[in-house]
Each structure stands twice: as C-alpha cells, then as structure tokens.
N, C-alpha and C positions, 0 to 999 in steps of 0.2 A: 502492499498498500506505499503511495509516495507520500513524502513530507507534509503537512498542513502549515501552510504558510499564514505567518499575523500581519495585521495593520498594523504599525506603532501609532495609531492615533487612537487605538482601542486602551480605555480607563476603566481599570479597574478595582474592585470595592470588597473589601476582604471582612467577611463581618467570621471572625476565628476568636472565639476567647479564650482556649487556650494558648499561652504565647508560644511556647515550645513548636507545636504547632506549624502558629503565623510564622514562627522567624522561620522553619523549614517551608513555606511554603513562597514567602518574598525570597529567600536564598535561591529558589530555585528559578523566577523568575529577572532574576540577576543574572543566570544563567544563561538564560534564550540569548538566542546572537539577532532582537530586537526588542530594540528598548520597551518596558510599558510604563505608563503613570498608572502608580496602586494607590491606593488609601486606605488606611485603617478605619472603621465605622460600629460602632457597639451597640448603637439603636436603629429601630427602626424611623425613630423620628428625626433621624438622621438624614433620611435619604431624599428628603425633597432639594439640599442644596447640590446632589449631581443629577446630569441629563442627561446620557448615553455610557452606559458599563457596562459591565455586569458583573455579576454579584453572587461570589464563593461562600459560602458559608459551610460550616460541620454541624453535621441535624444533631449531634449528640452536644455539641457546645449553648445549642441557642434555646431556650428553654421554650413553649408552649405553642404551639397553634398561630400560622398567619391568620391574621384578621382579615375580613373582607376589606376592612379599612386600608390596609398595610398594602395587600393584594393590587386593589384601584391603584395608589399611590406607584408599585413596582409597574403597573402596565403603563402609566400617563409618562413617567418620564424612559420611557423606554429601556427599564432595566431587565437581563435579559439573568436568571438566575443557573446559576450549575451548582452542586452541591457536592462537595465532600462528605461521603456516609462509611460511616463501619458498615452497618446493617442497614439492610432495607426494608426490615420488619420494622427496625426501634424509628422509623420515618411517620411523623404524622401525615396527613393524607393533604392537610389542607398545604405543606412542602412541598408534597408528591405533585399538586394539581400547579402548583406557580412554577415547575423548575423547568427548566429548559436543557439538563442534562445533569449525569449523576456520575461521576469519579469515584471509585474503591478506594479508601487509604490506602490499602494493602500494595495497588497498583499505582500510586503517585511516585511519580519521575520528569524531571523535566521534560523531557518528552510526551510522554503523557497526556501530562499539563497541556503544552503546548497544544497537542493535538485539540483536546476538549475544547480547552477557549476559541481555538479557531473556528470548531464546528459550532459551537453558542452564537458566535459572534456573526458565524456567515447563516444563524437561522434554521442551522440541522440539530438533530436531535441528536444527545449525546450519552449512549452507557459502556462503558466499560463490560469487557467479555463479560471478566470473572462476575460482578456484580449483577449483569443480567441473567446468568445461570442462577444465582441463589436466588434471586427474586421472582425470579418465573418456575425453573422447574423444580416440583416438590421430588422427592427420593420415587418414590414409585413411577413418575414420569420420568426421571431419567432410562430408566430401564425400557420406556417402551419405544415406541418407531413413529418417529415424529412425521413419515409418509401417513401413517393409519392418522396420526391424529390433526395434523393440518385438511384431511378429507375428511374429518369428521366434526369440522366446523366451516360454516357455511356464511356467508357474508353480501348482501344484495350490494347494488352498481351503489345507490346511494350513501346504505351505511358503510364502502368504501372512501366512497368519497369524504364525508366527515369524519373517519378516521384518518385519514391524507391529511386532512385539517388541523387536526388535534395535533398528531406528529409534527407540523410546521409551528406549533405553538401557539394556536388560536383559540380564542376563549368563544364560549357558544355566541354570547354577540357577532364577535365579529364571523364565525361560520353561517350562522343565520343571515349575516349580510351577502356573504360569499355564494351564498346556495341560492340568494331569495326566497329564504322560508321562514319559518316564524322561532325565534327563538326556544317559545315551547317545543317544537317539533324537532328542533335542534338537541334536546335535554332527552329528547323520546328516544333519538335514535344515540344516542350515547350511552343511556341505559341499557338500549338492545344489544348495544354491541361489550359493555360491560359483562351482559348476563350470555350472552354467545362464548364470550372468552373467558370468562369464570374470573376475572378480575374485580379489584375491590374501587379500582381509581385510571383514570383515564392516564397516566404514565407508566402505568403497566400494562394499560393495553395495548401500547405501542409496541412497547415490549415481547408483549407473549404473540402479537402480530408478526414483528419480524421474523423470530424465531422460528415460526411456523411459515415464513415463507409469505403470509396474508401480504406483508407490507416491504413495500424497498425502500428505504433514504439512500 
C-alpha cells in the first residue's frame, strides 16, 4: 500500500489527558517529514477557538459521553475525530458516532499515525486492522466462513447508499439532503442496516460491512 501524504496545513488538536501518552504522540508528530501544527486541549469548551483540524483523543482518557451540543460544535467547526483506543468495547457509543477513524494504541507508530491522519483529513474512514478484528469478530465468527456470512446478509441499493454516506462521515441530516429524503427516513434506514449487520452503532456497521465485502472505501 502506498504511503499516504500529509498536508502541512493540517491543524492537530490533542485531547490526551495522560501526559506520557500525549508526549509520545507529540514526539511521533515531530518525527514525521511533514511539519504539523498541534494544540493541547483538555476541555470540549475550548473547541470553539479552533476552525479546521483533527481531534485525536484516547477513549479511556476522557470521561463521559459526548453531548449533542458538543457533537454539534464538532460539526460546526469542521473538526474530524481520530480516536486512539485500547479496546473498542470500552468506547462510549456517542464517541463512536462522532468518530472519523480509530487507531489502536498497540498499533501506534509514526507511520500508522501519519496514515490515519491522512485518511481522516481526506474524508476517508480509518480503522486499524487489529482493532477492526477485535471490534467486529466474535470468537465463533472468527472460525466461520466469511463468504458464507457475506451471503447471509443482503442490503438494498438504498441501504448501501446510506451506508456509503455514513462511512464518509455524513450526519443523518446530511444523508437526508444528499438523497432528497426525510431525516426520519434516514433514521429508519440506518436502523435497518444496524439490525441486518447486528451492530450497535453506525461506526461498527461500517467496519462490519467492509469486513464482509459489502462496502469498499
């Protein structure tokens, strides 16, 4: 896979409360060949002073779910979120719904961090492979035939349209505008997709669809 390139205009917002981990991430940024602007941020109330950046956050550093108001602030200021996680199971659903990518701390290297940032900045959903396997594949599923599992799940053309737009980071309202349908209709379609893929939230639905070959990003 070719190395992703970074735009030197990217502004990085770091919300990592563990000092040692934050220092480590900052050191990785300094080791990259592209200089990046980074800011430390400890409270969502500070986000209004940023305009166009990526938010990197550890799920086990920041307590509590993301409020609707904060989610609105993220969207209003064009802030995309890459979450550094130890385990997908520990992630609150409100964080998952706001995320544009996930990177496992265990997979964290300067190169993997660069690739994740490049994906998120360009609007692609990012999920490190090891995290995707742990997040999506139950023990009994790991032993089953992926082809058989894929053939047992069928999404309509409209459901696939919605799933692709969700994977692109669009909100329900944006999906509704894109497809010229009501927001209620989008919510109904999302609910059907989650049920068919047996996923608790939109993010894991995207990951499962990729794993099953139903969706390609």
